C-alpha positions in Angstrom: 142.4 98.8 71.0 140.9 102.3 70.3 137.3 102.9 71.5 136.5 105.3 68.7 133.2 104.7 66.9 133.5 102.7 63.7 130.2 104.1 62.3 131.9 106.2 59.6 133.4 103.1 58.0 130.2 101.0 58.7 127.8 103.6 57.3 129.4 103.2 53.8 128.7 99.5 53.9 125.0 99.6 55.0 123.5 100.5 51.6 124.8 97.1 50.3 123.2 94.8 53.0 119.8 93.5 53.9 118.0 95.3 56.8 120.6 97.9 57.5 118.4 99.5 60.1 119.3 96.7 62.6 122.9 98.0 62.8 122.3 101.7 63.4 121.3 101.7 67.1 119.5 104.6 68.7 116.5 102.6 70.0 114.1 104.2 72.5 115.5 103.6 76.0 118.9 102.6 74.8 121.9 104.0 76.8 125.1 105.6 75.7 127.5 106.6 78.5 130.8 108.6 78.1 133.6 106.1 77.7 136.1 108.0 79.8 133.7 108.4 82.8 133.5 104.6 83.3 136.2 102.2 84.5 134.5 98.9 83.8 132.9 98.4 80.4 130.8 95.5 79.2 129.8 94.4 75.7 126.7 92.2 75.9 125.7 89.8 73.1 122.8 87.6 72.3 124.6 85.6 69.5 121.8 85.8 66.9 120.4 88.3 64.6 119.0 91.6 65.9 115.4 90.6 65.3 115.9 87.6 67.7 118.4 89.2 70.1 116.9 92.5 70.9 113.8 91.2 72.7 115.8 88.8 74.8 115.0 89.5 78.4 118.2 88.3 79.9 120.4 90.7 77.9 118.0 93.5 78.3 117.9 93.1 82.1 121.7 92.9 82.4 122.1 95.9 80.1 120.0 98.0 82.5 121.4 96.6 85.7 125.0 97.5 84.6 124.2 100.9 83.2 122.5 101.9 86.4 125.8 101.4 88.3 128.0 104.5 88.4 131.3 104.1 86.6 130.0 101.2 84.6 128.8 101.0 81.0 127.2 98.3 79.0 126.5 98.2 75.3 124.9 95.6 73.0 126.1 93.7 70.0 124.3 91.1 67.9 125.4 88.7 65.1 125.8 90.3 61.8 124.3 88.6 58.7 126.7 86.9 56.3 126.3 89.8 53.8 127.7 92.3 56.3 130.2 89.9 57.7 131.8 89.6 54.2 132.0 93.4 53.8 133.3 93.9 57.3 136.2 91.5 56.6 136.9 93.2 53.3 137.0 96.7 54.7 138.4 95.7 58.1 135.5 96.9 60.2 135.5 95.1 63.6 132.5 93.6 65.5 130.8 96.7 66.9 128.2 97.6 69.5 124.9 99.1 68.2 124.7 101.7 71.0 127.9 103.7 70.1 129.5 101.5 67.4 132.6 101.0 69.5 134.8 97.9 68.7 133.9 95.0 70.9 137.6 94.3 71.4 138.0 97.5 73.4 135.7 96.5 76.2 136.7 94.8 79.5 134.2 92.0 79.3 132.5 90.4 76.3 129.5 88.6 77.8 127.4 86.2 75.7 124.0 84.8 76.7 123.3 81.4 75.3 119.7 80.1 75.4 120.6 77.5 72.9 123.9 75.7 72.0 123.3 76.4 68.3 124.7 79.9 68.8 128.3 78.7 69.3 129.5 79.3 65.8 128.1 82.8 65.9 130.2 83.4 69.0 133.3 82.4 67.1 132.3 84.7 64.2 132.0 87.6 66.6 135.3 86.9 68.3 137.1 86.8 65.0 135.5 89.9 63.7 136.4 91.7 66.9 140.0 90.7 66.6 139.9 88.7 69.8 141.8 85.4 69.6 139.4 82.5 69.3 141.1 80.5 72.1 141.4 81.8 75.6 145.0 80.6 75.9 146.0 83.0 73.1 144.5 86.2 74.6 146.6 89.0 76.1 146.2 91.5 78.9 144.2 94.0 76.7 141.7 91.4 75.3 138.2 91.3 76.9 137.3 88.6 79.3 135.0 86.4 77.3 132.1 85.3 79.5 129.3 82.8 78.8 125.9 82.9 80.5 122.3 81.7 79.9 120.9 78.2 80.1 123.5 76.6 77.8 126.2 77.8 80.2 125.2 75.1 82.7 127.4 72.9 80.5 130.0 75.3 79.0 132.6 72.5 78.4 132.2 72.3 74.6 133.2 76.0 74.4 135.7 75.8 77.3 138.6 76.6 75.0 136.9 79.7 73.6 135.6 81.4 76.8 137.5 82.7 79.8 134.7 82.4 82.2 131.1 81.3 82.7 128.3 82.3 85.1 125.6 79.8 85.8 122.2 80.8 87.1 120.7 84.3 87.5 122.9 87.1 86.3 121.7 90.3 88.0 123.8 90.2 91.1 126.5 88.1 89.5 127.5 90.7 86.9 127.7 93.4 89.6 129.9 91.2 91.8 132.1 90.4 88.8 132.3 94.2 87.9 133.6 95.1 91.4 136.4 92.4 91.2 137.5 93.7 87.8 137.3 97.3 89.0 139.5 96.7 92.0 142.1 94.8 89.9 142.2 97.6 87.3 142.5 100.2 90.1 145.5 98.4 91.4 147.2 98.6 88.0 146.2 95.1 86.8 148.7 93.2 88.9 149.5 89.6 87.8 147.9 90.3 84.4 145.0 88.3 82.9 145.7 85.2 85.0 145.3 87.2 88.3 141.9 88.7 87.5 140.6 85.3 86.4 141.9 83.7 89.6 140.2 86.4 91.7 137.0 85.6 89.9 137.5 81.8 90.3 138.2 81.8 94.0 134.7 83.4 94.7 133.3 79.9 93.9 130.6 81.5 91.7 132.5 82.2 88.4 133.7 79.2 86.5 137.1 79.6 84.8 137.7 76.5 82.6 141.5 77.1 82.3 141.9 76.3 86.1 140.4 72.8 85.6 142.0 69.8 84.0 139.9 67.0 82.5 141.3 63.5 82.7 139.9 60.8 80.4 139.6 57.0 80.7 140.9 54.6 78.0 137.3 54.1 76.8 136.7 57.8 76.2 134.7 58.6 79.4 135.8 61.3 81.8 137.9 60.0 84.7 137.7 63.2 86.7 137.7 67.0 86.5 140.2 68.6 88.9 141.4 72.1 89.8 145.0 72.7 88.6 145.9 75.4 91.1 145.3 75.9 94.8 142.5 78.3 95.8 140.2 77.2 93.1 137.1 75.4 94.3 136.3 71.8 93.3 132.7 72.8 92.4 131.2 76.1 91.1 127.7 77.1 92.3 124.9 78.7 90.4 123.5 82.1 91.3 119.9 82.5 92.6 118.2 85.9 92.9 115.7 85.9 95.7 112.8 88.4 96.0 112.2 89.4 92.4 110.4 92.6 93.5 113.8 93.9 94.4 114.9 93.4 90.8 112.1 95.1 88.7 113.9 94.9 85.4 113.7 95.9 82.7 112.3 99.3 83.9 112.8 100.9 80.5 112.4 98.1 78.0 114.1 98.7 74.6 111.9 99.5 71.7 113.3 98.0 68.5 113.9 100.0 65.3 113.4 97.0 63.0 110.8 94.2 63.2 111.6 91.6 65.8 110.2 88.2 66.8 108.3 89.7 69.7 106.5 93.1 69.3 105.5 93.5 72.9 106.6 94.6 76.4 107.3 91.6 78.6 107.3 91.1 82.4 108.6 88.0 84.1 105.9 87.2 86.6 107.9 84.4 88.3 111.1 82.5 87.9 111.6 78.8 88.3 109.3 75.8 88.0 108.7 72.7 90.2 106.2 70.8 88.0 109.0 68.3 87.5 108.8 67.7 83.8 111.8 65.4 83.4 112.8 66.6 79.9 112.8 70.3 80.9 116.2 71.8 81.7 114.8 75.3 82.3 112.5 74.0 85.0 115.2 72.1 86.7 118.0 74.6 86.7 115.9 77.6 87.7 114.5 76.1 90.9 113.1 77.2 93.3 109.9 79.0 92.3 110.1 82.7 93.1 106.9 84.7 92.4 106.9 88.4 91.7 104.1 90.0 93.7 100.9 91.1 92.1 101.6 94.8 93.0 105.2 94.4 91.7 103.9 93.1 88.4 101.4 96.0 88.2 104.1 98.6 88.8 106.4 97.1 86.2 103.6 96.9 83.6 102.6 100.5 84.3 106.1 101.9 84.0 107.0 99.7 81.0 104.0 100.8 79.0 104.6 104.4 79.7 108.3 104.0 78.7 107.6 102.1 75.5 104.1 102.7 74.0 103.7 99.0 73.3 100.1 97.7 72.9 100.7 94.2 74.3 102.1 92.9 77.5 103.6 89.4 77.7 103.3 87.8 81.2 106.4 85.5 81.0 107.6 82.5 83.0 108.0 78.8 82.4 104.4 78.2 83.3 102.7 81.6 83.7 99.2 80.2 84.5 100.7 78.6 87.6 101.2 82.0 89.3 99.2 81.9 92.5 97.4 85.1 91.6 97.2 84.8 87.9 93.5 85.3 87.8 93.7 88.6 89.7 96.7 89.7 87.7 94.9 89.2 84.4 91.6 90.7 85.5 93.4 93.7 87.2 95.4 94.5 84.1 92.5 94.0 81.7 90.4 96.3 83.9 93.1 98.9 84.2 93.8 99.1 80.4 90.4 98.7 79.0 90.3 102.1 77.4 93.8 101.8 76.0 93.1 98.3 74.4 96.3 96.9 75.8 96.3 93.2 75.0 97.7 90.5 77.4 99.4 87.3 76.4 100.8 84.2 78.1 103.2 81.7 76.6 101.7 78.2 76.1 99.1 77.4 78.8 99.1 74.2 80.8 96.0 72.1 80.1 95.2 71.8 83.8 95.8 75.5 84.5 93.5 76.8 81.8 90.0 78.2 82.5 87.8 80.2 80.3 87.6 83.1 82.7 91.4 83.5 82.5 91.4 83.2 78.8 88.6 85.8 78.4 90.6 88.3 80.6 93.7 87.7 78.4 91.8 88.4 75.2 89.4 91.1 76.5 91.4 94.1 75.1 93.3 92.3 72.4 92.6 89.9 69.5 91.4 86.4 70.1 94.0 84.2 68.5 94.6 80.5 68.9 95.3 78.8 72.2 98.5 76.7 72.7 98.7 73.7 74.9 101.7 71.4 75.4 100.8 67.8 76.3 104.4 66.9 75.1 103.7 63.1 75.0 101.2 61.5 72.7 100.1 58.6 75.0 99.1 58.5 78.6 102.1 56.2 79.2 104.6 58.7 77.7 103.1 61.5 79.8 103.8 59.4 82.9 107.4 58.8 81.7 108.1 62.5 81.4 106.0 63.4 84.5 103.6 65.6 82.5 100.5 64.9 84.5 97.8 65.6 82.0 95.3 63.0 80.9 93.6 63.0 77.5 90.3 63.5 79.3 91.8 66.8 80.8 92.8 67.9 77.4 89.5 67.1 75.7 87.6 68.8 78.5 89.8 71.9 78.2 89.6 72.3 74.4 85.8 71.7 74.6 85.6 74.7 76.9 87.7 76.7 74.5 85.8 75.8 71.4 82.5 76.2 73.2 83.5 79.8 74.1 84.3 80.9 70.6 87.9 79.9 70.0 88.4 78.2 66.6 92.1 77.3 66.7 94.1 75.2 69.1 97.8 74.3 68.8 99.2 71.2 70.5 102.9 70.8 71.1 104.6 67.4 71.4 108.0 65.9 71.4 109.3 62.9 69.4 112.1 60.6 70.6 111.4 60.6 74.3 112.9 57.8 76.4 111.1 54.5 76.0 108.9 55.9 73.3 107.5 53.6 70.6 105.9 54.2 67.2 102.5 53.6 68.8 103.1 56.3 71.4 103.7 58.8 68.6 100.8 57.6 66.5 98.5 58.3 69.4 99.2 62.0 68.8 97.1 61.7 65.7 94.3 60.0 67.7 94.4 62.8 70.2 94.2 65.5 67.5 91.3 63.8 65.8 89.5 63.6 69.2 90.1 67.3 69.6 88.6 68.1 66.3 85.6 65.8 66.9 84.9 67.4 70.3 85.4 70.9 68.8 82.8 70.3 66.1 80.4 68.8 68.6 80.5 71.7 71.1 80.7 74.5 68.5 78.2 73.2 66.0 80.7 74.1 63.3 83.2 72.4 61.1 85.2 75.5 60.8 87.7 74.7 63.5 91.4 73.9 63.4 94.0 71.9 65.5 97.6 72.3 64.7 100.0 69.6 65.8 103.6 70.9 66.3 106.4 68.5 67.0 110.0 69.0 68.1 112.7 66.4 68.6 113.7 65.5 72.1 117.2 66.4 73.2 118.5 65.1 76.6 119.9 68.0 78.6 122.3 68.4 81.5 121.0 68.7 85.0 117.8 66.8 84.2 116.7 63.3 85.0 117.1 62.5 81.3 120.8 63.5 81.2 121.7 59.8 81.2 119.1 58.9 78.4 120.0 57.8 74.9 118.8 60.1 72.1 116.8 58.8 69.2 118.8 58.9 65.9 117.9 61.4 63.2 116.7 58.6 61.0 114.6 57.1 63.8 113.0 60.5 64.5 112.2 61.1 60.8 110.7 57.6 60.4 108.3 58.1 63.3 107.3 61.5 62.1 106.6 60.2 58.6 104.3 57.5 60.0 102.5 60.2 62.0 102.1 62.5 59.0 100.7 59.6 57.0 98.2 58.7 59.7 97.0 62.3 59.9 96.8 62.9 56.2 95.2 59.6 55.6 92.1 60.4 57.7 89.4 61.7 55.5 87.1 62.8 58.3 89.4 65.0 60.4 92.7 65.1 58.6 92.1 68.3 56.6 91.3 70.2 59.9 94.7 69.2 61.4 97.8 71.1 60.6 101.1 69.3 61.0 104.4 71.1 61.7 107.6 69.4 62.7 111.4 69.6 62.7 113.3 66.7 61.2 115.7 64.9 63.4 119.0 66.4 62.1 119.2 69.7 64.1 118.4 67.7 67.3 121.4 65.5 66.8 123.7 68.5 66.5 122.0 70.1 69.6 122.5 66.8 71.4 126.2 66.7 70.5 126.6 70.3 71.9 124.4 70.0 74.9 126.0 66.9 76.4 129.4 67.4 74.9 132.8 67.8 76.7 135.9 69.8 75.7 136.7 67.5 72.8 133.6 68.8 71.0 135.2 72.2 70.8 137.3 71.0 67.9 134.1 70.2 66.0 132.6 73.7 66.7 135.8 75.3 65.4 136.0 73.2 62.3 132.3 74.0 61.5 133.0 77.7 62.0 136.1 77.6 59.8 134.0 75.8 57.1 131.5 78.6 57.0 129.0 77.5 59.7 126.8 80.4 60.9 123.3 80.9 62.3 122.8 77.2 63.0 119.5 77.9 64.7 118.1 79.1 61.3 116.8 76.3 59.0 118.1 78.1 55.9 121.6 78.3 57.2 121.9 75.1 59.2 123.9 72.3 57.5 123.7 68.8 59.1 126.2 67.5 56.5 128.7 70.1 57.5 128.5 69.3 61.2 128.7 65.5 60.5 131.7 66.0 58.2 133.6 68.1 60.7 132.7 65.6 63.5 134.1 62.8 61.4 137.2 64.8 60.8 137.9 65.7 64.4 136.3 63.2 66.9 138.0 59.9 65.8 141.3 61.4 67.0 139.9 61.3 70.5 138.4 57.8 70.1 134.8 59.0 70.1 132.1 59.9 67.6 128.7 61.6 67.3 126.8 58.6 68.5 129.0 58.3 71.6 127.7 61.7 72.6 124.1 61.4 71.4 122.5 57.9 71.1 124.6 56.3 73.9 123.0 55.8 77.3 125.1 56.8 80.3 125.4 54.9 83.6 125.2 56.2 87.1 129.0 55.8 87.6 130.0 57.9 84.6 131.4 61.3 85.4 129.4 63.8 83.3 131.1 66.8 81.8 129.1 69.2 84.0 129.3 67.4 87.3 131.6 70.0 88.8 129.0 72.7 88.1 126.5 72.8 90.9 122.9 73.6 89.9 121.8 72.6 93.4 120.1 69.5 92.2 121.3 66.4 94.0 122.7 63.8 91.5 121.2 60.9 93.4 117.8 62.6 93.3 118.1 63.1 89.5 119.1 59.4 89.1 116.1 58.3 91.2 113.8 60.4 89.1 115.3 58.8 86.0 114.5 55.4 87.4 111.0 56.6 88.3 110.5 57.6 84.7 111.4 54.1 83.5 108.8 52.8 86.0 106.3 55.3 84.7 106.0 56.8 88.2 104.7 60.4 88.5 105.9 62.9 91.1 103.8 65.8 92.4 104.7 69.5 92.3 106.6 70.4 95.5 105.1 73.8 95.7 101.9 72.2 97.0 103.2 69.0 98.5 105.9 67.9 100.9 109.5 68.4 99.8 110.9 65.7 97.5 114.6 66.5 98.5 115.8 67.6 95.1 118.5 69.4 97.0 118.2 73.0 95.6 116.8 74.8 98.7 119.3 73.6 101.3 122.3 73.5 98.9 121.7 77.0 97.5 120.3 78.5 100.7 117.1 79.4 99.0 113.4 78.7 99.4 110.2 78.7 97.5 108.5 82.1 97.3 104.8 82.0 96.3 101.7 84.0 97.2 99.0 84.7 97.4 99.7 88.1 98.8 96.0 89.0 99.1 96.7 92.4 97.5 95.2 93.9 94.4 96.7 95.7 91.5 97.3 99.4 92.1 95.9 101.8 91.0 92.4 100.2 91.1 90.9 102.9 88.9 90.8 102.5 85.1 93.7 104.3 83.4 92.2 106.7 80.8 
């Protein structure tokens, strides 16, 4: 395929679509390298709209890591809205990169980062627009290698027919290693064709090539085994773990969007991994062990990033940012340094037991004082023991009392509905907790002008977690519980008006559950949904539960299974799970024991500060926990003027 820019054809279409600015490229800190000077070329995609995809840290980091390498180029592409898709099909304009508007089909690798499974139909749209055959088996020598990464890639089986490869775990070193294998194969004249380069990737043991594995099924629909179908291919594929994050200070030159995006800030990942052990949390489980970035490394990244972008807010990102061993010094040091510039700091949701008013005051010193977000996750003390979220209601009330007493007026509480062993009463206790929060807030602030927003998401069991065996609550069951909770809150005359209530109905969760624990047979459902017009399933206005269920009813009975088989059915220890041949480092016996502990309502401590619980990650992945404190301070110590 020609690598000429398609912008002349695209430009004529842009006046006829919404938000044309998202397709033109040219962002500050974007990179365009000469095509001919490079021998390995990557197209990177976050399969969602530009406003969601551009701020994604994973894609931004890999974009920079690859473009720093001599002879390698990386460009970005995002999902086009249905209005432009229609025009592109009509005028035969292929899926393009925003950096130089080259056709995606001309690149060596088409890499997609999936943080959620609901982006699968957008992947098929992009493949089709790019002129790349939807199924791996139909691709030729000149088609790109279609690569999946991100958290959803820890179970890539539902999209196994559509991808050529998957990388699980951290991508920084992995994409460079993959680049060198492709470069050598191309330099040799591409011997053995597509099959040979995929085999070279597979035999490393760290790139999963689905076509080299056969799945055998039992008469009752369960998987019998997953086996390599050619010699030299490993039985299990291991995840990648980057150690010493200070050696990977990316992004150094964060992209500055042209159009409005979901996050208008510069972000720095202050540590990776989490060992709190929340049993529902896939991200915490698959990113172990904890690896902290040093306080000086964070300071240097913030300094360079702000100079490169001009942003006025810095997000300190991780799964539990307040758990960084030097978070107090980090927040104070950055607030001191940027006092004159009024640079605001933000954390994602704060753990109840990690919050203190000194930290909160540092985070808001140079910015605006917005609401605080806490995530108790379970409404009752019993549920929090089940999910290993070791926060008592007394802890929460004490924390919000501190916040309201120090001038905050809004608190947001995040919970899940449909957790294992949950009852209606567990969920109704969410209302009681919210009312107690309002009562305490009025008491300590002396004002009725305070708010508490309750936000609820449906629980979806995820691979590589202790809940991977758990039954999922049906959409109807979720909706019924949420309706009772809503009625309890709205029916309270004393506190109800001060409590906001936001929730997702149970339907998207069932589709996500189908995709997250699905096997290769679910690929037929994904393709049927795409062919029926499914796009942007993560967007409420585009998502169609009825379409997904209709396509599932059309395709799954031929395999002897149905949606409930994948979602509301409990698994046993003996069952071979679709992702068992993908090694996250977590010992399956340990996960099972933790699942049994949850049923016994037994809590487990954080292994950062206690003896090892033998989850398996450190010895199996040859890694170790990296935490401070370093005892150092931010540099420079003087205020930046």
